[in-house]
PyMOL CGO cylinders between C-alpha atoms (Angstrom):
from pymol import cmd
from pymol.cgo import CYLINDER

trace = [
    CYLINDER, 135.63, 47.03, 164.89, 136.13, 50.41, 166.44, 0.3, 1, 1, 1, 1, 1, 1,
    CYLINDER, 136.13, 50.41, 166.44, 139.14, 51.10, 168.61, 0.3, 1, 1, 1, 1, 1, 1,
    CYLINDER, 139.14, 51.10, 168.61, 140.53, 47.66, 169.41, 0.3, 1, 1, 1, 1, 1, 1,
    CYLINDER, 140.53, 47.66, 169.41, 143.21, 45.01, 169.15, 0.3, 1, 1, 1, 1, 1, 1,
    CYLINDER, 143.21, 45.01, 169.15, 142.58, 42.06, 166.85, 0.3, 1, 1, 1, 1, 1, 1,
    CYLINDER, 142.58, 42.06, 166.85, 140.64, 39.45, 168.75, 0.3, 1, 1, 1, 1, 1, 1,
    CYLINDER, 140.64, 39.45, 168.75, 139.03, 36.07, 168.18, 0.3, 1, 1, 1, 1, 1, 1,
    CYLINDER, 139.03, 36.07, 168.18, 135.49, 37.39, 168.62, 0.3, 1, 1, 1, 1, 1, 1,
    CYLINDER, 135.49, 37.39, 168.62, 135.96, 39.92, 165.79, 0.3, 1, 1, 1, 1, 1, 1,
    CYLINDER, 135.96, 39.92, 165.79, 137.46, 37.22, 163.59, 0.3, 1, 1, 1, 1, 1, 1,
    CYLINDER, 137.46, 37.22, 163.59, 134.50, 34.90, 164.23, 0.3, 1, 1, 1, 1, 1, 1,
    CYLINDER, 134.50, 34.90, 164.23, 131.93, 37.66, 163.71, 0.3, 1, 1, 1, 1, 1, 1,
    CYLINDER, 131.93, 37.66, 163.71, 133.67, 38.64, 160.45, 0.3, 1, 1, 1, 1, 1, 1,
    CYLINDER, 133.67, 38.64, 160.45, 133.71, 35.18, 158.87, 0.3, 1, 1, 1, 1, 1, 1,
    CYLINDER, 133.71, 35.18, 158.87, 132.99, 35.51, 155.13, 0.3, 1, 1, 1, 1, 1, 1,
    CYLINDER, 132.99, 35.51, 155.13, 131.86, 39.12, 155.53, 0.3, 1, 1, 1, 1, 1, 1,
    CYLINDER, 131.86, 39.12, 155.53, 131.64, 41.30, 152.45, 0.3, 1, 1, 1, 1, 1, 1,
    CYLINDER, 131.64, 41.30, 152.45, 133.32, 44.16, 154.30, 0.3, 1, 1, 1, 1, 1, 1,
    CYLINDER, 133.32, 44.16, 154.30, 135.42, 44.44, 157.44, 0.3, 1, 1, 1, 1, 1, 1,
    CYLINDER, 135.42, 44.44, 157.44, 136.20, 47.91, 158.76, 0.3, 1, 1, 1, 1, 1, 1,
    CYLINDER, 136.20, 47.91, 158.76, 139.03, 47.51, 161.24, 0.3, 1, 1, 1, 1, 1, 1,
    CYLINDER, 139.03, 47.51, 161.24, 141.18, 49.69, 163.50, 0.3, 1, 1, 1, 1, 1, 1,
    CYLINDER, 141.18, 49.69, 163.50, 144.61, 50.23, 161.98, 0.3, 1, 1, 1, 1, 1, 1,
    CYLINDER, 144.61, 50.23, 161.98, 146.16, 52.94, 164.07, 0.3, 1, 1, 1, 1, 1, 1,
    CYLINDER, 146.16, 52.94, 164.07, 149.81, 52.16, 163.39, 0.3, 1, 1, 1, 1, 1, 1,
    CYLINDER, 149.81, 52.16, 163.39, 152.27, 50.39, 161.12, 0.3, 1, 1, 1, 1, 1, 1,
    CYLINDER, 152.27, 50.39, 161.12, 154.14, 47.31, 162.32, 0.3, 1, 1, 1, 1, 1, 1,
    CYLINDER, 154.14, 47.31, 162.32, 157.27, 49.26, 163.15, 0.3, 1, 1, 1, 1, 1, 1,
    CYLINDER, 157.27, 49.26, 163.15, 155.22, 50.54, 166.10, 0.3, 1, 1, 1, 1, 1, 1,
    CYLINDER, 155.22, 50.54, 166.10, 153.73, 47.15, 167.05, 0.3, 1, 1, 1, 1, 1, 1,
    CYLINDER, 153.73, 47.15, 167.05, 154.90, 47.43, 170.67, 0.3, 1, 1, 1, 1, 1, 1,
    CYLINDER, 154.90, 47.43, 170.67, 153.16, 50.79, 171.02, 0.3, 1, 1, 1, 1, 1, 1,
    CYLINDER, 153.16, 50.79, 171.02, 150.02, 49.39, 169.36, 0.3, 1, 1, 1, 1, 1, 1,
    CYLINDER, 150.02, 49.39, 169.36, 149.97, 46.53, 171.84, 0.3, 1, 1, 1, 1, 1, 1,
    CYLINDER, 149.97, 46.53, 171.84, 150.53, 48.85, 174.81, 0.3, 1, 1, 1, 1, 1, 1,
    CYLINDER, 150.53, 48.85, 174.81, 147.80, 51.27, 173.72, 0.3, 1, 1, 1, 1, 1, 1,
    CYLINDER, 147.80, 51.27, 173.72, 145.40, 48.48, 172.66, 0.3, 1, 1, 1, 1, 1, 1,
    CYLINDER, 145.40, 48.48, 172.66, 145.35, 49.40, 168.96, 0.3, 1, 1, 1, 1, 1, 1,
    CYLINDER, 145.35, 49.40, 168.96, 145.94, 47.33, 165.84, 0.3, 1, 1, 1, 1, 1, 1,
    CYLINDER, 145.94, 47.33, 165.84, 148.59, 47.56, 163.19, 0.3, 1, 1, 1, 1, 1, 1,
    CYLINDER, 148.59, 47.56, 163.19, 147.71, 47.47, 159.50, 0.3, 1, 1, 1, 1, 1, 1,
    CYLINDER, 147.71, 47.47, 159.50, 149.35, 44.07, 159.22, 0.3, 1, 1, 1, 1, 1, 1,
    CYLINDER, 149.35, 44.07, 159.22, 147.35, 42.66, 162.15, 0.3, 1, 1, 1, 1, 1, 1,
    CYLINDER, 147.35, 42.66, 162.15, 144.09, 43.90, 160.62, 0.3, 1, 1, 1, 1, 1, 1,
    CYLINDER, 144.09, 43.90, 160.62, 145.04, 42.34, 157.27, 0.3, 1, 1, 1, 1, 1, 1,
    CYLINDER, 145.04, 42.34, 157.27, 145.96, 39.04, 158.89, 0.3, 1, 1, 1, 1, 1, 1,
    CYLINDER, 145.96, 39.04, 158.89, 142.61, 38.94, 160.66, 0.3, 1, 1, 1, 1, 1, 1,
    CYLINDER, 142.61, 38.94, 160.66, 140.79, 39.75, 157.40, 0.3, 1, 1, 1, 1, 1, 1,
    CYLINDER, 140.79, 39.75, 157.40, 142.64, 36.94, 155.61, 0.3, 1, 1, 1, 1, 1, 1,
    CYLINDER, 142.64, 36.94, 155.61, 141.90, 34.40, 158.36, 0.3, 1, 1, 1, 1, 1, 1,
    CYLINDER, 141.90, 34.40, 158.36, 138.23, 35.43, 158.46, 0.3, 1, 1, 1, 1, 1, 1,
    CYLINDER, 138.23, 35.43, 158.46, 137.88, 35.15, 154.70, 0.3, 1, 1, 1, 1, 1, 1,
    CYLINDER, 137.88, 35.15, 154.70, 136.37, 38.60, 154.22, 0.3, 1, 1, 1, 1, 1, 1,
    CYLINDER, 136.37, 38.60, 154.22, 136.02, 40.07, 150.75, 0.3, 1, 1, 1, 1, 1, 1,
    CYLINDER, 136.02, 40.07, 150.75, 137.23, 43.61, 151.45, 0.3, 1, 1, 1, 1, 1, 1,
    CYLINDER, 137.23, 43.61, 151.45, 139.10, 45.31, 154.29, 0.3, 1, 1, 1, 1, 1, 1,
    CYLINDER, 139.10, 45.31, 154.29, 138.94, 49.02, 155.08, 0.3, 1, 1, 1, 1, 1, 1,
    CYLINDER, 138.94, 49.02, 155.08, 141.44, 50.38, 157.58, 0.3, 1, 1, 1, 1, 1, 1,
    CYLINDER, 141.44, 50.38, 157.58, 140.17, 53.05, 159.95, 0.3, 1, 1, 1, 1, 1, 1,
    CYLINDER, 140.17, 53.05, 159.95, 141.14, 54.87, 163.17, 0.3, 1, 1, 1, 1, 1, 1,
    CYLINDER, 141.14, 54.87, 163.17, 144.42, 55.89, 161.58, 0.3, 1, 1, 1, 1, 1, 1,
    CYLINDER, 144.42, 55.89, 161.58, 146.98, 57.73, 163.70, 0.3, 1, 1, 1, 1, 1, 1,
    CYLINDER, 146.98, 57.73, 163.70, 147.45, 61.40, 162.83, 0.3, 1, 1, 1, 1, 1, 1,
    CYLINDER, 147.45, 61.40, 162.83, 151.11, 60.60, 162.11, 0.3, 1, 1, 1, 1, 1, 1,
    CYLINDER, 151.11, 60.60, 162.11, 149.82, 59.18, 158.79, 0.3, 1, 1, 1, 1, 1, 1,
    CYLINDER, 149.82, 59.18, 158.79, 147.44, 62.05, 157.98, 0.3, 1, 1, 1, 1, 1, 1,
    CYLINDER, 147.44, 62.05, 157.98, 149.54, 63.27, 155.05, 0.3, 1, 1, 1, 1, 1, 1,
    CYLINDER, 149.54, 63.27, 155.05, 150.51, 59.84, 153.78, 0.3, 1, 1, 1, 1, 1, 1,
    CYLINDER, 150.51, 59.84, 153.78, 148.71, 56.65, 154.75, 0.3, 1, 1, 1, 1, 1, 1,
    CYLINDER, 148.71, 56.65, 154.75, 150.56, 54.60, 152.12, 0.3, 1, 1, 1, 1, 1, 1,
    CYLINDER, 150.56, 54.60, 152.12, 152.77, 52.85, 154.70, 0.3, 1, 1, 1, 1, 1, 1,
    CYLINDER, 152.77, 52.85, 154.70, 149.64, 51.37, 156.27, 0.3, 1, 1, 1, 1, 1, 1,
    CYLINDER, 149.64, 51.37, 156.27, 148.05, 50.54, 152.94, 0.3, 1, 1, 1, 1, 1, 1,
    CYLINDER, 148.05, 50.54, 152.94, 151.19, 48.89, 151.57, 0.3, 1, 1, 1, 1, 1, 1,
    CYLINDER, 151.19, 48.89, 151.57, 151.71, 46.91, 154.75, 0.3, 1, 1, 1, 1, 1, 1,
    CYLINDER, 151.71, 46.91, 154.75, 148.15, 45.62, 154.77, 0.3, 1, 1, 1, 1, 1, 1,
    CYLINDER, 148.15, 45.62, 154.77, 148.08, 44.86, 151.06, 0.3, 1, 1, 1, 1, 1, 1,
    CYLINDER, 148.08, 44.86, 151.06, 151.22, 42.74, 151.40, 0.3, 1, 1, 1, 1, 1, 1,
    CYLINDER, 151.22, 42.74, 151.40, 149.04, 40.38, 153.46, 0.3, 1, 1, 1, 1, 1, 1,
    CYLINDER, 149.04, 40.38, 153.46, 145.53, 41.05, 152.13, 0.3, 1, 1, 1, 1, 1, 1,
    CYLINDER, 145.53, 41.05, 152.13, 145.32, 42.65, 148.69, 0.3, 1, 1, 1, 1, 1, 1,
    CYLINDER, 145.32, 42.65, 148.69, 141.70, 43.84, 148.81, 0.3, 1, 1, 1, 1, 1, 1,
    CYLINDER, 141.70, 43.84, 148.81, 142.43, 46.62, 151.32, 0.3, 1, 1, 1, 1, 1, 1,
    CYLINDER, 142.43, 46.62, 151.32, 141.71, 50.35, 151.32, 0.3, 1, 1, 1, 1, 1, 1,
    CYLINDER, 141.71, 50.35, 151.32, 142.22, 53.13, 153.85, 0.3, 1, 1, 1, 1, 1, 1,
    CYLINDER, 142.22, 53.13, 153.85, 139.09, 54.96, 154.98, 0.3, 1, 1, 1, 1, 1, 1,
    CYLINDER, 139.09, 54.96, 154.98, 138.81, 58.61, 154.03, 0.3, 1, 1, 1, 1, 1, 1,
    CYLINDER, 138.81, 58.61, 154.03, 136.33, 61.29, 155.05, 0.3, 1, 1, 1, 1, 1, 1,
    CYLINDER, 136.33, 61.29, 155.05, 133.10, 61.01, 153.06, 0.3, 1, 1, 1, 1, 1, 1,
    CYLINDER, 133.10, 61.01, 153.06, 134.27, 57.77, 151.47, 0.3, 1, 1, 1, 1, 1, 1,
    CYLINDER, 134.27, 57.77, 151.47, 131.60, 55.54, 150.00, 0.3, 1, 1, 1, 1, 1, 1,
    CYLINDER, 131.60, 55.54, 150.00, 131.79, 51.93, 148.86, 0.3, 1, 1, 1, 1, 1, 1,
    CYLINDER, 131.79, 51.93, 148.86, 129.39, 49.90, 146.80, 0.3, 1, 1, 1, 1, 1, 1,
    CYLINDER, 129.39, 49.90, 146.80, 129.06, 46.32, 147.91, 0.3, 1, 1, 1, 1, 1, 1,
    CYLINDER, 129.06, 46.32, 147.91, 127.80, 44.06, 145.16, 0.3, 1, 1, 1, 1, 1, 1,
    CYLINDER, 127.80, 44.06, 145.16, 125.98, 40.80, 145.45, 0.3, 1, 1, 1, 1, 1, 1,
    CYLINDER, 125.98, 40.80, 145.45, 128.05, 37.65, 145.62, 0.3, 1, 1, 1, 1, 1, 1,
    CYLINDER, 128.05, 37.65, 145.62, 127.93, 35.20, 142.78, 0.3, 1, 1, 1, 1, 1, 1,
    CYLINDER, 127.93, 35.20, 142.78, 126.80, 31.99, 144.44, 0.3, 1, 1, 1, 1, 1, 1,
]
cmd.load_cgo(trace, "trace")
């Protein structure tokens, strides 16, 4: 999604996607700041992923305040959408075929 707030157009475009990579700059304790600066919280990204029915969520565009420990974001998101990871430099993911 890049650097953005959760929005209906992203949710619609993400419907049933195998992977959603979504801005997650801040944790919910900074939701007011996220709203003011037009970023998303981990919880908001997870809620969007759940509504869209995606298979896997990867949080990106993480604030430097979480550079040593992104677990607050991961835990927050996973409380809403279990299949969540936090992006890391040089990270790779394998996306398998769906059983249909």
